[in-house]
PyMOL CGO cylinders between C-alpha atoms (Angstrom):
from pymol import cmd
from pymol.cgo import CYLINDER

trace = [
    CYLINDER, 94.22, 116.26, 97.86, 94.49, 113.19, 95.74, 0.3, 1, 1, 1, 1, 1, 1,
    CYLINDER, 94.49, 113.19, 95.74, 92.23, 114.52, 92.99, 0.3, 1, 1, 1, 1, 1, 1,
    CYLINDER, 92.23, 114.52, 92.99, 94.26, 117.99, 93.12, 0.3, 1, 1, 1, 1, 1, 1,
    CYLINDER, 94.26, 117.99, 93.12, 97.81, 115.06, 91.68, 0.3, 1, 1, 1, 1, 1, 1,
    CYLINDER, 97.81, 115.06, 91.68, 95.61, 113.80, 89.28, 0.3, 1, 1, 1, 1, 1, 1,
    CYLINDER, 95.61, 113.80, 89.28, 94.94, 117.21, 88.12, 0.3, 1, 1, 1, 1, 1, 1,
    CYLINDER, 94.94, 117.21, 88.12, 98.74, 117.67, 87.55, 0.3, 1, 1, 1, 1, 1, 1,
    CYLINDER, 98.74, 117.67, 87.55, 99.71, 114.77, 86.39, 0.3, 1, 1, 1, 1, 1, 1,
    CYLINDER, 99.71, 114.77, 86.39, 96.80, 115.69, 83.72, 0.3, 1, 1, 1, 1, 1, 1,
    CYLINDER, 96.80, 115.69, 83.72, 98.72, 118.80, 82.35, 0.3, 1, 1, 1, 1, 1, 1,
    CYLINDER, 98.72, 118.80, 82.35, 101.96, 117.18, 83.27, 0.3, 1, 1, 1, 1, 1, 1,
    CYLINDER, 101.96, 117.18, 83.27, 103.31, 118.79, 79.78, 0.3, 1, 1, 1, 1, 1, 1,
    CYLINDER, 103.31, 118.79, 79.78, 102.33, 122.31, 81.10, 0.3, 1, 1, 1, 1, 1, 1,
    CYLINDER, 102.33, 122.31, 81.10, 105.85, 124.21, 81.68, 0.3, 1, 1, 1, 1, 1, 1,
    CYLINDER, 105.85, 124.21, 81.68, 104.76, 125.34, 85.07, 0.3, 1, 1, 1, 1, 1, 1,
    CYLINDER, 104.76, 125.34, 85.07, 103.48, 121.68, 86.13, 0.3, 1, 1, 1, 1, 1, 1,
    CYLINDER, 103.48, 121.68, 86.13, 106.76, 119.72, 84.69, 0.3, 1, 1, 1, 1, 1, 1,
    CYLINDER, 106.76, 119.72, 84.69, 108.80, 121.57, 87.23, 0.3, 1, 1, 1, 1, 1, 1,
    CYLINDER, 108.80, 121.57, 87.23, 106.66, 120.07, 90.26, 0.3, 1, 1, 1, 1, 1, 1,
    CYLINDER, 106.66, 120.07, 90.26, 106.75, 116.33, 88.87, 0.3, 1, 1, 1, 1, 1, 1,
    CYLINDER, 106.75, 116.33, 88.87, 110.46, 117.02, 88.36, 0.3, 1, 1, 1, 1, 1, 1,
    CYLINDER, 110.46, 117.02, 88.36, 110.58, 117.46, 91.93, 0.3, 1, 1, 1, 1, 1, 1,
    CYLINDER, 110.58, 117.46, 91.93, 108.02, 115.00, 93.12, 0.3, 1, 1, 1, 1, 1, 1,
    CYLINDER, 108.02, 115.00, 93.12, 110.88, 112.56, 90.18, 0.3, 1, 1, 1, 1, 1, 1,
    CYLINDER, 110.88, 112.56, 90.18, 113.49, 114.04, 92.90, 0.3, 1, 1, 1, 1, 1, 1,
    CYLINDER, 113.49, 114.04, 92.90, 112.36, 113.03, 95.95, 0.3, 1, 1, 1, 1, 1, 1,
    CYLINDER, 112.36, 113.03, 95.95, 111.49, 109.05, 95.20, 0.3, 1, 1, 1, 1, 1, 1,
    CYLINDER, 111.49, 109.05, 95.20, 115.50, 108.94, 93.49, 0.3, 1, 1, 1, 1, 1, 1,
    CYLINDER, 115.50, 108.94, 93.49, 117.03, 111.23, 96.50, 0.3, 1, 1, 1, 1, 1, 1,
    CYLINDER, 117.03, 111.23, 96.50, 114.99, 113.23, 98.66, 0.3, 1, 1, 1, 1, 1, 1,
    CYLINDER, 114.99, 113.23, 98.66, 112.61, 112.24, 101.68, 0.3, 1, 1, 1, 1, 1, 1,
    CYLINDER, 112.61, 112.24, 101.68, 110.32, 110.05, 99.77, 0.3, 1, 1, 1, 1, 1, 1,
    CYLINDER, 110.32, 110.05, 99.77, 113.27, 107.77, 99.14, 0.3, 1, 1, 1, 1, 1, 1,
    CYLINDER, 113.27, 107.77, 99.14, 112.19, 105.06, 100.71, 0.3, 1, 1, 1, 1, 1, 1,
    CYLINDER, 112.19, 105.06, 100.71, 108.66, 104.95, 97.88, 0.3, 1, 1, 1, 1, 1, 1,
    CYLINDER, 108.66, 104.95, 97.88, 110.91, 103.78, 95.76, 0.3, 1, 1, 1, 1, 1, 1,
    CYLINDER, 110.91, 103.78, 95.76, 113.31, 101.15, 97.61, 0.3, 1, 1, 1, 1, 1, 1,
    CYLINDER, 113.31, 101.15, 97.61, 110.78, 99.18, 98.27, 0.3, 1, 1, 1, 1, 1, 1,
    CYLINDER, 110.78, 99.18, 98.27, 109.76, 99.14, 94.43, 0.3, 1, 1, 1, 1, 1, 1,
    CYLINDER, 109.76, 99.14, 94.43, 110.72, 96.52, 92.53, 0.3, 1, 1, 1, 1, 1, 1,
    CYLINDER, 110.72, 96.52, 92.53, 110.74, 98.83, 89.50, 0.3, 1, 1, 1, 1, 1, 1,
    CYLINDER, 110.74, 98.83, 89.50, 111.36, 101.84, 91.01, 0.3, 1, 1, 1, 1, 1, 1,
    CYLINDER, 111.36, 101.84, 91.01, 109.75, 104.66, 89.18, 0.3, 1, 1, 1, 1, 1, 1,
    CYLINDER, 109.75, 104.66, 89.18, 107.45, 106.56, 91.33, 0.3, 1, 1, 1, 1, 1, 1,
    CYLINDER, 107.45, 106.56, 91.33, 106.33, 110.19, 91.90, 0.3, 1, 1, 1, 1, 1, 1,
    CYLINDER, 106.33, 110.19, 91.90, 106.58, 110.94, 95.89, 0.3, 1, 1, 1, 1, 1, 1,
    CYLINDER, 106.58, 110.94, 95.89, 105.88, 114.24, 97.43, 0.3, 1, 1, 1, 1, 1, 1,
    CYLINDER, 105.88, 114.24, 97.43, 105.86, 114.03, 101.25, 0.3, 1, 1, 1, 1, 1, 1,
    CYLINDER, 105.86, 114.03, 101.25, 105.20, 116.32, 103.64, 0.3, 1, 1, 1, 1, 1, 1,
    CYLINDER, 105.20, 116.32, 103.64, 104.54, 116.29, 107.52, 0.3, 1, 1, 1, 1, 1, 1,
    CYLINDER, 104.54, 116.29, 107.52, 101.29, 118.26, 109.01, 0.3, 1, 1, 1, 1, 1, 1,
    CYLINDER, 101.29, 118.26, 109.01, 99.34, 119.90, 112.60, 0.3, 1, 1, 1, 1, 1, 1,
    CYLINDER, 99.34, 119.90, 112.60, 98.47, 116.61, 113.35, 0.3, 1, 1, 1, 1, 1, 1,
    CYLINDER, 98.47, 116.61, 113.35, 94.34, 117.04, 114.15, 0.3, 1, 1, 1, 1, 1, 1,
    CYLINDER, 94.34, 117.04, 114.15, 93.84, 112.94, 116.24, 0.3, 1, 1, 1, 1, 1, 1,
    CYLINDER, 93.84, 112.94, 116.24, 91.92, 113.28, 119.32, 0.3, 1, 1, 1, 1, 1, 1,
    CYLINDER, 91.92, 113.28, 119.32, 95.25, 112.15, 120.91, 0.3, 1, 1, 1, 1, 1, 1,
    CYLINDER, 95.25, 112.15, 120.91, 97.41, 114.66, 119.40, 0.3, 1, 1, 1, 1, 1, 1,
    CYLINDER, 97.41, 114.66, 119.40, 101.06, 113.87, 118.39, 0.3, 1, 1, 1, 1, 1, 1,
    CYLINDER, 101.06, 113.87, 118.39, 103.38, 116.30, 117.00, 0.3, 1, 1, 1, 1, 1, 1,
    CYLINDER, 103.38, 116.30, 117.00, 102.20, 115.77, 113.58, 0.3, 1, 1, 1, 1, 1, 1,
    CYLINDER, 102.20, 115.77, 113.58, 101.85, 113.51, 110.30, 0.3, 1, 1, 1, 1, 1, 1,
    CYLINDER, 101.85, 113.51, 110.30, 103.11, 112.05, 108.31, 0.3, 1, 1, 1, 1, 1, 1,
    CYLINDER, 103.11, 112.05, 108.31, 101.53, 112.21, 104.54, 0.3, 1, 1, 1, 1, 1, 1,
    CYLINDER, 101.53, 112.21, 104.54, 102.62, 110.50, 101.04, 0.3, 1, 1, 1, 1, 1, 1,
    CYLINDER, 102.62, 110.50, 101.04, 101.37, 111.34, 98.08, 0.3, 1, 1, 1, 1, 1, 1,
    CYLINDER, 101.37, 111.34, 98.08, 102.58, 108.66, 95.13, 0.3, 1, 1, 1, 1, 1, 1,
    CYLINDER, 102.58, 108.66, 95.13, 102.42, 107.42, 91.65, 0.3, 1, 1, 1, 1, 1, 1,
    CYLINDER, 102.42, 107.42, 91.65, 103.43, 105.36, 89.55, 0.3, 1, 1, 1, 1, 1, 1,
    CYLINDER, 103.43, 105.36, 89.55, 105.54, 104.29, 86.95, 0.3, 1, 1, 1, 1, 1, 1,
    CYLINDER, 105.54, 104.29, 86.95, 106.42, 108.10, 86.53, 0.3, 1, 1, 1, 1, 1, 1,
    CYLINDER, 106.42, 108.10, 86.53, 106.45, 108.04, 82.87, 0.3, 1, 1, 1, 1, 1, 1,
    CYLINDER, 106.45, 108.04, 82.87, 102.03, 107.44, 83.00, 0.3, 1, 1, 1, 1, 1, 1,
    CYLINDER, 102.03, 107.44, 83.00, 100.64, 106.49, 86.60, 0.3, 1, 1, 1, 1, 1, 1,
    CYLINDER, 100.64, 106.49, 86.60, 98.46, 104.10, 86.47, 0.3, 1, 1, 1, 1, 1, 1,
    CYLINDER, 98.46, 104.10, 86.47, 98.08, 104.42, 90.28, 0.3, 1, 1, 1, 1, 1, 1,
    CYLINDER, 98.08, 104.42, 90.28, 97.66, 106.91, 92.81, 0.3, 1, 1, 1, 1, 1, 1,
    CYLINDER, 97.66, 106.91, 92.81, 97.87, 106.65, 96.76, 0.3, 1, 1, 1, 1, 1, 1,
    CYLINDER, 97.87, 106.65, 96.76, 98.06, 109.01, 99.56, 0.3, 1, 1, 1, 1, 1, 1,
    CYLINDER, 98.06, 109.01, 99.56, 99.14, 107.57, 102.77, 0.3, 1, 1, 1, 1, 1, 1,
    CYLINDER, 99.14, 107.57, 102.77, 98.46, 109.51, 105.94, 0.3, 1, 1, 1, 1, 1, 1,
    CYLINDER, 98.46, 109.51, 105.94, 100.33, 108.27, 109.27, 0.3, 1, 1, 1, 1, 1, 1,
    CYLINDER, 100.33, 108.27, 109.27, 100.86, 109.52, 112.63, 0.3, 1, 1, 1, 1, 1, 1,
    CYLINDER, 100.86, 109.52, 112.63, 103.02, 110.64, 114.59, 0.3, 1, 1, 1, 1, 1, 1,
    CYLINDER, 103.02, 110.64, 114.59, 105.77, 110.22, 112.26, 0.3, 1, 1, 1, 1, 1, 1,
    CYLINDER, 105.77, 110.22, 112.26, 106.90, 112.98, 109.84, 0.3, 1, 1, 1, 1, 1, 1,
    CYLINDER, 106.90, 112.98, 109.84, 106.39, 112.51, 106.44, 0.3, 1, 1, 1, 1, 1, 1,
    CYLINDER, 106.39, 112.51, 106.44, 110.03, 110.98, 105.59, 0.3, 1, 1, 1, 1, 1, 1,
    CYLINDER, 110.03, 110.98, 105.59, 108.61, 108.33, 107.85, 0.3, 1, 1, 1, 1, 1, 1,
    CYLINDER, 108.61, 108.33, 107.85, 105.28, 107.90, 105.89, 0.3, 1, 1, 1, 1, 1, 1,
    CYLINDER, 105.28, 107.90, 105.89, 106.95, 106.99, 102.96, 0.3, 1, 1, 1, 1, 1, 1,
    CYLINDER, 106.95, 106.99, 102.96, 108.63, 104.08, 104.09, 0.3, 1, 1, 1, 1, 1, 1,
    CYLINDER, 108.63, 104.08, 104.09, 104.64, 102.40, 104.38, 0.3, 1, 1, 1, 1, 1, 1,
    CYLINDER, 104.64, 102.40, 104.38, 103.50, 104.41, 101.44, 0.3, 1, 1, 1, 1, 1, 1,
    CYLINDER, 103.50, 104.41, 101.44, 106.29, 102.50, 99.78, 0.3, 1, 1, 1, 1, 1, 1,
    CYLINDER, 106.29, 102.50, 99.78, 105.14, 98.59, 101.69, 0.3, 1, 1, 1, 1, 1, 1,
    CYLINDER, 105.14, 98.59, 101.69, 102.14, 99.75, 100.52, 0.3, 1, 1, 1, 1, 1, 1,
    CYLINDER, 102.14, 99.75, 100.52, 103.15, 100.52, 96.26, 0.3, 1, 1, 1, 1, 1, 1,
    CYLINDER, 103.15, 100.52, 96.26, 104.65, 97.04, 96.79, 0.3, 1, 1, 1, 1, 1, 1,
    CYLINDER, 104.65, 97.04, 96.79, 101.72, 95.02, 97.33, 0.3, 1, 1, 1, 1, 1, 1,
    CYLINDER, 101.72, 95.02, 97.33, 99.85, 96.85, 94.88, 0.3, 1, 1, 1, 1, 1, 1,
    CYLINDER, 99.85, 96.85, 94.88, 102.77, 96.05, 92.34, 0.3, 1, 1, 1, 1, 1, 1,
    CYLINDER, 102.77, 96.05, 92.34, 102.15, 92.41, 93.25, 0.3, 1, 1, 1, 1, 1, 1,
]
cmd.load_cgo(trace, "trace")
């Protein structure tokens, strides 16, 4: 999945891709991925969140997924996070903390 997002970033100037990345910027500013930007010293991330079926031995209602890349205009770091038993919005908080550590 991370490779697919790297491919998107490489094709950022293509018309359909621009719309996807604009949505990821919006998610980071005011959507389900906003916890990532809030955690960063210099908020400028792309974020996609989601919740998928849990596949663990002790299943939960779902697992939260986050793909985040920063800085938005020329990403140098891409992080994919999966958190057991929480929705993507909550997983974004953990991803934000991890990205903050990477920035430090």
